[in-house]
Backbone as JSON, one array per atom type, in Angstrom:
{
  "sequence": "MKRLVGSITVSLVLAAAAAAGAQEKKGFVQGSGGFATNSEATSGDVALQGGVRVAPHLVVFGDIGRLTNVQPSDAQPAVDTAVSALAANNLTITGDAHVPAWYTAGGVRLEIPTRTLVTPYVFGAVGYARVNPSARFQYSGGTTLSGATATAGEDATTDVINAGYFTVPASSSGVISRFGGGVQIPIGRMLVGDIGYAFSRIATDTPVTANSVTFGVGVRF",
  "N": [[22.02, -23.15, 17.25], [21.37, -19.8, 17.79], [18.45, -18.09, 16.75], [17.82, -14.95, 15.39], [15.15, -12.89, 16.02], [14.6, -10.12, 15.63], [14.17, -6.54, 15.47], [12.83, -6.07, 12.53], [12.55, -4.22, 9.86], [11.17, -4.27, 7.04], [9.78, -5.48, 3.72], [7.11, -7.38, 2.12], [6.22, -10.8, 1.92], [8.67, -13.39, 1.87], [10.94, -16.09, 1.41], [12.43, -18.91, 0.39], [11.83, -22.18, -1.06], [14.48, -24.33, -0.76], [16.72, -25.92, -3.03], [16.59, -29.46, -3.58], [18.36, -31.25, -1.19], [20.04, -29.12, -0.6], [21.29, -26.8, 1.84], [18.95, -25.31, 4.04], [17.95, -21.95, 3.83], [17.96, -19.36, 6.31], [17.18, -16.67, 6.72], [15.81, -13.67, 5.1], [15.52, -10.92, 2.8], [13.38, -8.74, 1.0], [12.08, -6.98, -1.82], [9.11, -5.58, -3.17], [6.49, -4.87, -5.54], [3.44, -3.6, -6.96], [-0.05, -3.54, -7.68], [-2.92, -2.06, -6.11], [-6.38, -2.38, -5.4], [-9.69, -1.1, -4.81], [-13.17, -0.34, -4.16], [-13.19, 2.24, -5.1], [-10.77, 3.12, -6.25], [-7.73, 2.47, -8.14], [-4.41, 1.79, -7.47], [-0.89, 2.05, -6.59], [1.17, -0.37, -4.83], [3.8, -0.71, -2.8], [6.56, -2.3, -1.17], [8.89, -3.26, 1.41], [10.48, -5.99, 2.85], [11.51, -8.16, 5.51], [12.67, -11.17, 7.1], [12.81, -14.15, 9.23], [13.36, -17.64, 9.53], [11.68, -19.59, 11.88], [10.86, -22.09, 12.49], [10.35, -25.31, 10.88], [8.95, -24.58, 7.79], [7.75, -22.27, 8.8], [7.74, -18.83, 9.06], [8.76, -15.79, 10.53], [8.09, -12.38, 10.03], [8.7, -8.93, 9.16], [7.5, -5.83, 7.84], [7.6, -2.82, 5.78], [5.66, -0.47, 4.07], [3.91, 1.16, 1.32], [0.76, 2.21, 0.32], [-0.53, 3.74, -2.41], [-2.95, 5.06, -2.85], [-5.73, 4.97, -1.0], [-8.53, 5.28, -1.27], [-12.03, 4.6, -0.51], [-12.51, 7.67, 1.4], [-12.9, 10.28, 3.89], [-12.11, 12.41, 2.4], [-12.83, 12.58, -0.42], [-15.73, 13.06, -0.5], [-15.67, 15.64, 0.65], [-14.26, 17.04, -1.26], [-16.04, 16.82, -3.42], [-18.19, 18.3, -2.42], [-17.04, 20.85, -2.32], [-16.57, 21.31, -5.08], [-19.22, 21.4, -6.0], [-20.16, 23.68, -4.64], [-18.54, 25.62, -5.78], [-19.4, 25.47, -8.44], [-21.96, 26.46, -8.15], [-21.39, 29.08, -7.97], [-20.75, 29.73, -10.5], [-18.22, 28.8, -11.29], [-16.07, 26.76, -12.98], [-14.67, 24.06, -11.98], [-12.75, 21.15, -11.35], [-12.14, 18.35, -9.14], [-10.08, 16.1, -7.28], [-9.53, 13.63, -4.8], [-6.71, 12.35, -3.0], [-5.33, 9.7, -1.32], [-2.84, 8.54, 0.25], [-1.18, 5.89, 2.06], [1.11, 5.02, 4.57], [2.64, 2.16, 6.01], [3.58, -0.11, 8.67], [4.22, -3.44, 9.58], [4.0, -6.61, 11.28], [4.27, -10.17, 11.16], [3.34, -13.62, 10.55], [4.28, -16.28, 8.36], [3.12, -19.12, 6.72], [4.49, -21.76, 5.08], [3.68, -24.01, 2.44], [4.45, -27.27, 1.99], [5.64, -28.78, -1.03], [6.22, -31.0, -3.84], [7.68, -29.8, -5.75], [9.71, -27.08, -7.02], [8.3, -24.78, -6.6], [6.88, -22.88, -4.04], [4.02, -22.6, -2.29], [2.31, -20.27, -0.07], [0.73, -18.97, 2.9], [-0.27, -16.06, 4.79], [-0.39, -13.84, 7.65], [-0.66, -10.61, 9.1], [-0.19, -7.86, 11.36], [-0.27, -4.39, 12.13], [0.63, -0.93, 12.02], [-0.74, 1.97, 10.54], [-0.53, 5.04, 8.67], [-2.54, 7.45, 7.39], [-2.71, 9.86, 4.89], [-4.49, 12.29, 3.71], [-4.99, 14.23, 0.71], [-5.73, 16.76, -1.76], [-6.5, 17.75, -5.11], [-7.29, 20.41, -7.21], [-8.56, 21.62, -10.34], [-8.89, 24.08, -12.89], [-11.48, 24.15, -15.32], [-11.86, 25.85, -17.31], [-13.4, 29.01, -18.18], [-13.45, 31.47, -15.63], [-10.99, 32.38, -13.14], [-10.87, 32.2, -9.52], [-10.16, 34.72, -8.82], [-11.09, 36.22, -10.83], [-9.74, 36.36, -13.22], [-9.0, 35.16, -16.6], [-9.35, 31.72, -16.97], [-7.26, 28.9, -17.64], [-7.82, 25.79, -19.13], [-7.14, 22.96, -17.18], [-5.4, 24.26, -15.55], [-3.86, 24.62, -12.36], [-5.88, 24.8, -9.47], [-5.82, 24.49, -6.8], [-4.65, 25.92, -4.59], [-6.06, 28.35, -4.78], [-8.71, 27.46, -4.28], [-8.55, 26.47, -1.65], [-7.62, 28.76, -0.25], [-9.81, 30.41, -0.61], [-11.62, 29.32, 1.05], [-13.29, 27.23, 0.34], [-12.56, 24.64, 0.64], [-11.14, 22.43, 3.02], [-8.3, 20.7, 3.86], [-8.58, 17.38, 4.92], [-7.59, 16.11, 8.15], [-4.66, 14.15, 8.81], [-4.73, 10.67, 9.69], [-4.45, 7.82, 11.88], [-4.24, 4.24, 12.3], [-4.9, 0.79, 13.15], [-3.54, -1.64, 11.01], [-4.44, -4.53, 9.27], [-3.35, -7.37, 7.54], [-3.84, -9.95, 5.23], [-3.23, -12.91, 3.33], [-1.77, -14.62, 0.54], [0.46, -16.53, -1.58], [3.0, -17.45, -4.02], [6.33, -18.72, -4.17], [9.3, -18.78, -6.12], [12.35, -20.21, -6.79], [15.08, -18.44, -8.24], [17.71, -18.57, -8.49], [20.8, -19.33, -6.69], [20.66, -17.83, -4.33], [18.6, -16.12, -4.79], [15.09, -15.37, -5.04], [11.9, -15.41, -6.56], [8.73, -13.81, -6.16], [5.22, -13.98, -6.11], [2.36, -12.47, -5.02], [-0.73, -12.12, -3.14], [-2.69, -9.83, -1.27], [-5.02, -8.89, 1.24], [-5.9, -5.9, 2.69], [-6.78, -4.0, 5.57], [-7.44, -0.93, 7.02], [-7.98, 0.45, 10.08], [-9.12, 3.19, 10.44], [-10.98, 6.25, 11.3], [-12.78, 6.38, 9.19], [-12.92, 3.44, 7.92], [-10.7, 1.8, 5.62], [-10.13, -0.36, 2.82], [-8.15, -2.61, 0.83], [-7.24, -4.54, -2.02], [-4.48, -6.26, -3.0], [-2.11, -7.1, -5.56], [1.08, -8.28, -5.97], [4.53, -8.3, -7.1], [7.68, -9.63, -6.52], [11.22, -9.68, -5.64], [13.61, -11.46, -3.82], [16.33, -11.91, -1.45], [17.92, -14.65, -0.07], [19.5, -15.77, 2.92]],
  "CA": [[22.35, -21.8, 16.84], [20.23, -18.92, 18.1], [17.88, -17.32, 15.63], [17.46, -13.59, 15.75], [13.87, -12.44, 15.51], [14.63, -8.78, 16.19], [13.38, -5.52, 14.79], [13.07, -6.23, 11.1], [11.64, -3.32, 9.17], [11.39, -4.58, 5.63], [8.42, -5.74, 3.22], [6.19, -8.5, 1.77], [6.51, -12.2, 2.13], [9.61, -14.2, 1.08], [11.91, -17.09, 1.88], [12.04, -19.88, -0.64], [12.18, -23.58, -0.95], [15.81, -24.6, -1.26], [16.78, -27.1, -3.92], [16.72, -30.72, -2.83], [19.7, -31.56, -0.69], [20.78, -27.92, -0.23], [21.01, -26.35, 3.2], [17.86, -24.36, 4.06], [18.33, -20.6, 4.23], [17.2, -18.98, 7.49], [16.64, -15.31, 6.68], [15.59, -13.1, 3.78], [15.01, -9.58, 2.59], [12.68, -8.74, -0.28], [11.34, -5.8, -2.28], [8.01, -5.95, -4.05], [5.65, -3.79, -6.02], [2.29, -4.07, -7.72], [-1.19, -2.64, -7.68], [-3.96, -2.27, -5.11], [-7.67, -1.91, -5.86], [-10.89, -1.19, -4.0], [-14.35, 0.09, -4.88], [-13.07, 3.62, -5.57], [-9.51, 3.49, -6.91], [-6.64, 1.51, -8.37], [-3.17, 2.51, -7.23], [0.27, 1.23, -6.38], [1.49, -0.96, -3.51], [5.22, -1.07, -2.78], [6.92, -2.72, 0.18], [10.18, -3.9, 1.7], [10.21, -6.95, 3.93], [12.58, -9.06, 5.96], [12.17, -12.16, 8.05], [13.66, -15.25, 9.64], [12.65, -18.9, 9.74], [11.73, -19.98, 13.29], [10.5, -23.52, 12.55], [10.13, -25.77, 9.54], [7.78, -24.03, 7.05], [7.16, -21.14, 9.5], [8.61, -17.65, 8.98], [8.32, -14.54, 11.17], [8.57, -11.31, 9.18], [8.26, -7.56, 9.34], [7.6, -5.06, 6.59], [7.21, -1.42, 5.71], [5.18, -0.31, 2.71], [3.09, 2.33, 0.99], [-0.37, 2.12, -0.59], [-0.5, 5.12, -2.93], [-4.26, 5.71, -2.78], [-6.64, 4.04, -0.33], [-9.93, 5.7, -1.27], [-12.72, 5.85, -0.16], [-12.21, 8.3, 2.68], [-13.69, 11.51, 4.04], [-11.58, 13.46, 1.53], [-13.56, 12.77, -1.68], [-16.96, 13.81, -0.3], [-15.37, 17.04, 0.9], [-13.89, 17.59, -2.57], [-17.28, 16.93, -4.22], [-18.96, 19.42, -1.87], [-16.38, 22.05, -2.75], [-16.81, 21.47, -6.49], [-20.62, 21.82, -6.15], [-20.28, 25.04, -4.18], [-17.9, 26.46, -6.79], [-20.26, 25.5, -9.62], [-23.08, 27.35, -7.83], [-20.89, 30.45, -8.18], [-20.34, 29.8, -11.9], [-16.8, 28.49, -11.43], [-15.96, 25.38, -13.49], [-13.47, 23.47, -11.38], [-12.84, 19.74, -11.0], [-11.27, 18.02, -8.02], [-9.89, 14.67, -6.91], [-8.81, 13.36, -3.55], [-5.65, 11.36, -3.07], [-5.2, 9.26, 0.09], [-1.8, 7.53, 0.42], [-1.0, 5.35, 3.43], [2.32, 4.32, 4.94], [2.34, 1.19, 7.06], [4.57, -1.1, 9.12], [3.47, -4.59, 10.12], [4.74, -7.83, 11.56], [3.39, -11.31, 11.09], [3.9, -14.95, 10.33], [3.94, -16.89, 7.07], [3.19, -20.59, 6.74], [4.78, -22.32, 3.77], [3.02, -25.31, 2.2], [5.42, -28.13, 1.28], [5.27, -29.44, -2.29], [7.31, -31.79, -4.43], [8.26, -29.0, -6.8], [10.47, -25.92, -6.53], [7.35, -23.73, -6.27], [6.43, -22.99, -2.65], [2.87, -21.77, -1.9], [2.29, -19.85, 1.34], [-0.33, -18.06, 3.4], [0.32, -15.21, 5.84], [-1.2, -12.84, 8.36], [0.19, -9.58, 9.73], [-0.9, -6.73, 12.01], [0.65, -3.29, 12.37], [0.19, 0.45, 12.2], [-0.77, 2.7, 9.28], [-0.76, 6.46, 8.71], [-3.25, 7.86, 6.18], [-2.46, 11.29, 4.69], [-5.32, 12.78, 2.61], [-4.71, 15.48, 0.01], [-6.66, 16.99, -2.86], [-6.02, 18.62, -6.23], [-8.36, 21.05, -7.99], [-8.12, 22.21, -11.62], [-9.87, 24.85, -13.66], [-11.9, 23.56, -16.59], [-12.07, 26.97, -18.21], [-14.1, 30.11, -17.53], [-12.61, 32.43, -14.92], [-10.42, 31.95, -11.88], [-11.57, 32.79, -8.37], [-9.82, 36.15, -8.74], [-11.76, 36.9, -11.94], [-8.93, 36.31, -14.46], [-9.37, 34.09, -17.49], [-8.73, 30.46, -16.54], [-6.83, 27.96, -18.67], [-8.21, 24.42, -18.79], [-6.04, 22.18, -16.61], [-4.61, 25.09, -14.63], [-4.06, 24.22, -10.95], [-6.73, 25.73, -8.69], [-5.86, 24.0, -5.42], [-4.36, 27.01, -3.63], [-7.19, 29.3, -4.84], [-9.89, 26.89, -3.65], [-8.31, 26.41, -0.21], [-7.55, 30.12, 0.3], [-11.14, 31.0, -0.66], [-12.43, 28.68, 2.09], [-14.21, 26.2, -0.17], [-12.1, 23.28, 0.99], [-10.12, 22.26, 4.07], [-7.71, 19.36, 3.76], [-8.82, 16.57, 6.11], [-6.42, 15.8, 8.93], [-4.11, 12.81, 8.72], [-5.22, 9.78, 10.73], [-3.71, 6.57, 12.06], [-5.05, 3.12, 12.76], [-4.34, -0.57, 13.01], [-3.67, -2.28, 9.71], [-4.35, -5.98, 9.24], [-3.1, -7.87, 6.18], [-3.91, -11.39, 5.1], [-3.16, -13.3, 1.93], [-0.94, -15.77, 0.17], [1.2, -16.4, -2.82], [3.95, -18.51, -4.35], [7.73, -18.31, -4.34], [9.98, -19.61, -7.11], [13.79, -19.94, -6.8], [15.61, -17.98, -9.52], [19.16, -18.61, -8.33], [21.19, -19.95, -5.44], [20.23, -17.02, -3.22], [17.48, -15.24, -5.19], [13.78, -16.01, -5.17], [10.82, -14.58, -7.05], [7.5, -13.93, -5.33], [3.95, -13.44, -6.6], [1.5, -12.54, -3.86], [-2.01, -11.4, -2.99], [-2.95, -9.41, 0.12], [-6.16, -8.05, 1.59], [-5.53, -5.0, 3.77], [-7.82, -3.16, 6.18], [-6.9, 0.06, 7.94], [-9.09, 0.8, 10.97], [-9.23, 4.61, 10.78], [-12.38, 6.65, 11.55], [-13.45, 5.83, 8.02], [-12.06, 2.3, 7.57], [-10.44, 1.59, 4.21], [-9.63, -1.67, 2.49], [-7.5, -2.73, -0.47], [-6.81, -5.87, -2.51], [-3.23, -6.02, -3.7], [-1.33, -8.14, -6.23], [2.45, -7.77, -6.03], [5.59, -9.12, -7.66], [8.87, -9.26, -5.79], [12.46, -10.43, -5.71], [14.24, -11.45, -2.51], [17.63, -12.54, -1.23], [17.95, -15.54, 1.08], [20.83, -15.87, 3.51]],
  "C": [[21.14, -20.9, 17.06], [19.77, -18.18, 16.84], [17.49, -15.94, 16.12], [16.11, -13.22, 15.14], [13.71, -11.0, 16.0], [13.8, -7.82, 15.42], [13.72, -5.54, 13.32], [12.08, -5.33, 10.39], [11.89, -3.43, 7.67], [10.14, -5.24, 5.09], [8.1, -7.06, 2.6], [6.83, -9.86, 1.64], [7.54, -12.86, 1.23], [10.54, -15.04, 1.93], [11.57, -18.32, 1.11], [12.49, -21.26, -0.35], [13.57, -23.79, -1.52], [15.8, -25.84, -2.11], [17.06, -28.33, -3.07], [18.17, -30.95, -2.46], [20.49, -30.36, -0.27], [20.38, -27.51, 1.18], [19.96, -25.27, 3.15], [18.35, -23.01, 4.55], [17.41, -20.16, 5.38], [16.52, -17.62, 7.37], [16.46, -14.83, 5.26], [15.29, -11.62, 3.88], [14.42, -9.54, 1.2], [12.07, -7.37, -0.55], [10.26, -6.25, -3.22], [7.21, -4.73, -4.45], [4.52, -4.35, -6.87], [1.18, -3.06, -7.67], [-2.19, -3.04, -6.59], [-5.26, -1.68, -5.62], [-8.69, -1.98, -4.71], [-12.04, -0.63, -4.8], [-14.19, 1.46, -5.54], [-11.82, 3.88, -6.42], [-8.63, 2.29, -7.15], [-5.34, 2.29, -8.25], [-2.02, 1.54, -7.01], [0.41, 0.69, -4.97], [2.95, -1.39, -3.58], [5.61, -1.4, -1.34], [8.31, -3.29, 0.22], [9.98, -4.77, 2.92], [11.45, -7.75, 4.29], [12.04, -10.03, 6.99], [13.19, -13.24, 8.34], [12.82, -16.48, 9.89], [12.81, -19.31, 11.19], [11.37, -21.42, 13.51], [10.33, -24.0, 11.12], [8.82, -25.23, 8.94], [7.15, -22.82, 7.76], [8.17, -19.99, 9.57], [7.95, -16.49, 9.75], [8.9, -13.4, 10.35], [8.06, -9.95, 9.64], [8.37, -6.79, 8.05], [7.19, -3.61, 6.76], [6.78, -1.18, 4.25], [4.31, 0.93, 2.55], [2.02, 1.93, -0.03], [-0.59, 3.54, -1.1], [-1.85, 5.81, -2.95], [-5.29, 4.72, -2.22], [-8.05, 4.63, -0.2], [-10.81, 4.48, -1.03], [-12.27, 6.36, 1.21], [-13.11, 9.52, 2.81], [-13.27, 12.59, 3.03], [-12.44, 13.68, 0.28], [-14.91, 13.42, -1.49], [-16.74, 15.28, -0.06], [-14.98, 17.75, -0.38], [-15.14, 17.81, -3.41], [-18.15, 18.08, -3.74], [-18.36, 20.75, -2.32], [-16.65, 22.36, -4.23], [-18.26, 21.95, -6.76], [-20.81, 23.26, -5.74], [-19.62, 26.02, -5.18], [-18.77, 26.57, -8.04], [-21.46, 26.4, -9.39], [-22.7, 28.81, -8.0], [-20.29, 30.6, -9.56], [-18.84, 29.61, -12.11], [-16.68, 27.01, -11.82], [-14.62, 24.8, -13.06], [-13.74, 22.0, -11.08], [-11.88, 19.44, -9.84], [-11.23, 16.53, -7.75], [-9.11, 14.58, -5.61], [-7.77, 12.27, -3.77], [-5.3, 11.0, -1.63], [-4.12, 8.17, 0.2], [-1.7, 7.06, 1.88], [0.34, 4.65, 3.54], [1.98, 3.31, 6.04], [3.6, 0.39, 7.44], [3.76, -2.21, 9.77], [4.41, -5.74, 10.38], [3.78, -9.0, 11.57], [4.09, -12.62, 10.9], [3.41, -15.47, 8.96], [4.13, -18.4, 7.19], [3.4, -21.07, 5.31], [4.19, -23.71, 3.62], [3.98, -26.18, 1.4], [4.83, -28.73, -0.01], [6.44, -30.27, -2.79], [7.92, -31.08, -5.63], [9.05, -27.85, -6.19], [9.57, -24.76, -6.17], [6.82, -23.95, -4.86], [5.23, -22.06, -2.4], [2.98, -21.37, -0.43], [1.04, -19.04, 1.64], [0.3, -17.25, 4.53], [-0.74, -14.34, 6.48], [-0.28, -11.86, 9.07], [-0.7, -8.48, 10.31], [0.15, -5.66, 12.28], [-0.06, -1.97, 12.48], [0.26, 1.15, 10.85], [-1.08, 4.16, 9.52], [-1.35, 6.87, 7.37], [-3.16, 9.38, 6.06], [-3.26, 11.84, 3.5], [-4.79, 14.08, 2.0], [-5.72, 15.62, -1.12], [-6.02, 17.9, -3.9], [-7.25, 19.12, -7.01], [-7.76, 21.65, -9.27], [-9.27, 22.99, -12.26], [-10.2, 24.13, -14.94], [-12.09, 24.61, -17.67], [-12.79, 28.08, -17.45], [-13.14, 31.09, -16.85], [-12.07, 31.8, -13.65], [-11.2, 32.59, -10.73], [-11.27, 34.28, -8.22], [-10.4, 36.93, -9.9], [-10.97, 36.9, -13.22], [-9.42, 35.14, -15.33], [-8.61, 32.81, -17.11], [-8.36, 29.62, -17.75], [-7.22, 26.55, -18.23], [-7.01, 23.61, -18.33], [-5.17, 22.96, -15.66], [-4.9, 24.7, -13.17], [-4.84, 25.26, -10.2], [-6.71, 25.39, -7.22], [-5.68, 25.12, -4.4], [-5.52, 28.0, -3.6], [-8.41, 28.77, -4.09], [-9.72, 26.86, -2.12], [-8.3, 27.8, 0.42], [-8.93, 30.79, 0.34], [-12.09, 30.36, 0.37], [-13.39, 27.63, 1.61], [-13.82, 24.8, 0.29], [-11.03, 23.34, 2.09], [-9.58, 20.85, 3.99], [-7.99, 18.57, 5.04], [-7.52, 16.24, 6.84], [-5.95, 14.36, 8.66], [-4.65, 11.97, 9.88], [-4.39, 8.51, 10.76], [-4.64, 5.48, 12.53], [-4.31, 1.82, 12.6], [-4.57, -1.07, 11.59], [-3.54, -3.79, 9.88], [-4.24, -6.42, 7.79], [-3.08, -9.38, 6.17], [-3.84, -11.77, 3.64], [-2.31, -14.51, 1.74], [-0.22, -15.51, -1.12], [2.07, -17.61, -3.09], [5.32, -17.92, -4.5], [8.41, -19.31, -5.25], [11.48, -19.27, -7.06], [14.25, -19.51, -8.19], [17.15, -17.93, -9.47], [19.49, -19.22, -6.99], [20.69, -19.18, -4.24], [19.01, -16.17, -3.52], [16.2, -16.05, -5.31], [12.79, -14.97, -5.68], [9.57, -14.84, -6.26], [6.35, -13.29, -6.07], [2.96, -13.59, -5.47], [0.21, -11.74, -3.97], [-2.17, -11.04, -1.51], [-4.23, -8.62, 0.22], [-5.74, -7.22, 2.8], [-6.72, -4.22, 4.25], [-7.19, -2.23, 7.17], [-8.08, 0.6, 8.77], [-9.0, 2.26, 11.43], [-10.68, 4.95, 11.05], [-13.28, 6.23, 10.41], [-12.61, 4.67, 7.52], [-11.9, 2.16, 6.04], [-9.86, 0.19, 3.99], [-8.99, -1.64, 1.1], [-7.17, -4.19, -0.75], [-5.6, -5.66, -3.38], [-2.7, -7.28, -4.39], [0.06, -7.57, -6.45], [3.41, -8.81, -6.6], [6.9, -8.68, -7.03], [10.05, -10.15, -6.07], [13.14, -10.32, -4.35], [15.59, -12.14, -2.51], [17.54, -13.39, 0.01], [19.37, -15.66, 1.6], [20.8, -16.73, 4.77]]
}
């Protein structure tokens, strides 16, 4: 029977050990979510994945996902420079950069046979990522750029950009590589739970990395 290894745009690693004596499932789809950390930020990591078994213990998969903030990047230094320039003009404003990244990737997963229902695995994937920097500024009090009384917490982003203190960095794209592992646990005849770890690196002009821990549920078919 031919196996289809076509265009599968869906996220993070799954396909589970079938119970002893049961027929092995060939394909899967899975959704997962968790958190990603690096030296600058902790944020979310969500993904959708699908794949097909091409050999015993070997799965080919594809996924699409979003890292909600992949600092560091060029955005935060630009924000800090703007805040310093505003302070020099007696304007008390704070600012933070936010750098989400969408990605698609394809790869292979190797499952490690055990004598239990828990199936450990390791995986590697390569794909494409799009990084979209943004920034948010807030007044801390004092006056606004137009001279009015400012309220603490009031949004100042438009004022700061229009006054020329800050220019939003352009979006950028690059190759993303993801490596990691995890375990899968059957939770029903067709359902499987997944706990995974992934190291991601996006090769933009300012490369960014993230360490993710995710929890997912998938369907085998």
